[in-house]
Residue, then its C-alpha position, 0 to 999 in steps of 0.5 A: m772206426d772201431p779198435l778191432s777194424a783198425l787193428r785188422d787194417y794195420t795188420i793187413r797193411g804190415e803197419l804194426d810198428r805204426i801203432v804207438r803207446v802213449n800213456d794209456e792210448f794206442r795211436f794208430g799213426s795220425d788216424y785213430s787213438f784208442p784206450c789200451a783197455a778198450e774192449t774189442a768186438y772179438r769175443s773169446k770162446q771163454g765168453s769175455l771180449y778181448t781187449l785192444e792191448t791184448l789183441l795187439y800184443f798177441v798179433r806182435n808175438h803170434h810167431l812165439k810158441h803158445i807156452e813162450y807167448l803165455q809166459k811172456a804175456r804174464t811177466q808183462g801183466i797183459p791177459a793172454v789169447t787162449l789157445p783155442d782162439r789163436k788160429p781163428l783170431l790171427e786169420y781174421l786180423q791178417g785178412k785170410v778170412s773176411s768174418s767170424d762168429a766171434i765178432e759182435f760189433i758194439v756201437p761206441p757211445n759217441s756214434i750218436n751225437i746226443g747234442n743234436i737232439s731237440n723237440s722241433g722238427n725232424s731233428k728229434f729223430l738225431d741223424l735218421p740215416l745213422a740211427s736207422s742203420l744201428i737199429p736191429s731189424d726186429s725192433p720197432a723202431s726199425n721202420l725208421n729206415a725208410v728215406d725217400d729219394a730226396g734224402e728226407a726221412n720218413t716221419q710216419h713214425a714220429d711218435l718214437s721219442p729219442t729215448m726209445m731210439i737210443q734204448a733200441v741200439e743199446r746192448p749191455l756190456k757187463d753182466r754180473e757173471s763178467l763182473l765176477e771174472c776179475k780180469q787183470r788179476d792174477f791169484y797164483s801167488v795166493l795159491v802158492a802161499s796157500t799150499k805152502r802153508e798147508e805143506e808146513r802144517q802137515r810136515i809139523e803134524s807128522q813130526q809130531r806123530k813121529d816124536g810121540l811114537v818115539a816117546k811111546s817106545r821109550l816108555m813101553g817099560s812103564e806101560e807094561t808095568r801098568y798092564g801087569d797091575e791090571s792083569g794080576y802079574d807082577a808090577t815090578p818094573k823089569p830091569k834093562m836087558h844087556l844080553k849082548g845081543s841075544k835080545i834087543g835092549e830096552g828102548v828104541p831100536i837103532i839102525l847104523v849107517p856109514s858116515a862116508f859119502q861114497t855109500l848110497i844110504t847115509i844119515y842125509n838121505v835114509k828117511e826118505f828111502l825107508e819112509d817114502g820109498v825114494f832114493i835121493p843121492t846124498d849130495v842132492r839132500v846135503k844141498q836141500m837140508k837147512g842147518p847142521k848135520p843131524e846126529c840122530v834120524t828117527v824113521q818108521k815104516k810109513f807104508s805099512r798096512d799093520r796098525v802098530v808101527t815101530a820107531y827106529e833111530v838112525r845114527d852114523k856115529p858108532s863110537a858115540l854109542k854107550a855100552e848099553d846102546w849096543d843092545r839096541v843096534v839091530a841093523v847096519f848098512v855096510l860099506g863093504k870095508e873091514w875098517q867099518f867095524k873097527e872099535w865095534p865091541f865084536k871080535d870080527h864081521v862074523e860076529v857082527f853079522n850073527k847078531i845084527i842084520g847087514f844090508y848093502m846098497r848098490f846100483e844094479d849096473d855096478s861092477v861085481e867087483s864092488a860087492k867082492n867082499v860083501k858076498q863073503w859076509n852074512v849080509k842082504i845085498i839090495s839093488i836099485s836103478k841109477n834112473k828108475r825111481h819108481q822101483d826104490r819103493t820095492a827095494a825099501l820094502e825088501v829092507w823092512d821086510r827083512l828087518e822086521e823079520f830079524v827083529r822078531s826073531r831076536s825078540h823071541s830068542 
């Protein structure tokens, strides 16, 4: 009996527990023994034949949901039955249907006793009743199926050699396409490793571009000197501007954020919010980050249509700023508390927001009391949703629009 028929018989009788694996074989009680990797006669809709190991594992786990079955089969290293094949295959194995178009029985190599072949008498035709039953009806050797009432084979086609008879029942088990299918091979780990390498490469290139923008901004003064030579203007280097906030000082503009965790935007998550338009809670970013807390983060408007993109430095320690650094401060994300501006080089919050644009981030469903103080200040209140992350981009764009408009006004004041 072939493996598929034996498995179907044991499934119908409810005796699957009698099928035991011994080394690389499945033993069906004391009745049959087949290799675990033996191909059965059931062909997948994808074109390959299912092995006995695959079918036995499926029929024992068919009660699982398909995704659970796939995960369990993968951990065991067993090729799985595809979703389109599940129902018709199970119905056949359980005896609900007697046949299937997917079944293509293959003659086992030991079905013909080659040792019986000789050159004398009728024995040269092997066991003719057996051989004739295996020969396709359209084969030239199909006439051998004539057996008389006395049980003697009709030898009118004695000119057919044993080789021709064997070739008549031959069927190719593999072709060049099936050999390339790489059965029982999983390339998922290769894909994951390749994807990680590509992501790391893109991250490094992105960081290099940002560093280049920062360096370019810092060297803007020398660039202006060079263009002055070419244009006929005075090439004398311009001195740094310390105009106490009336204009932006030389160098990269600075954005200040609170160091306290109770605010929505901190130095931990400001980069994802301003560059990618996605809000990630600070505690989540702290767990994701490796290494110490950054003292300075460089951000730029990645989703801008403008060809010229300005880089900004984000800091959360105002006390570490030098006197000339304050001329570069253009924006601040506020806590809503007066003490945030303690020891700042300004008289009060009124003077702060006359020279620096302020932003207050809040969740849209927070109470009005949380923004009570802020509503009395000259700051822009930006609201985001606690759960609808697709709306973060709109909020980030609003920050950029307000910030760029403020920077332009300061540059021309």
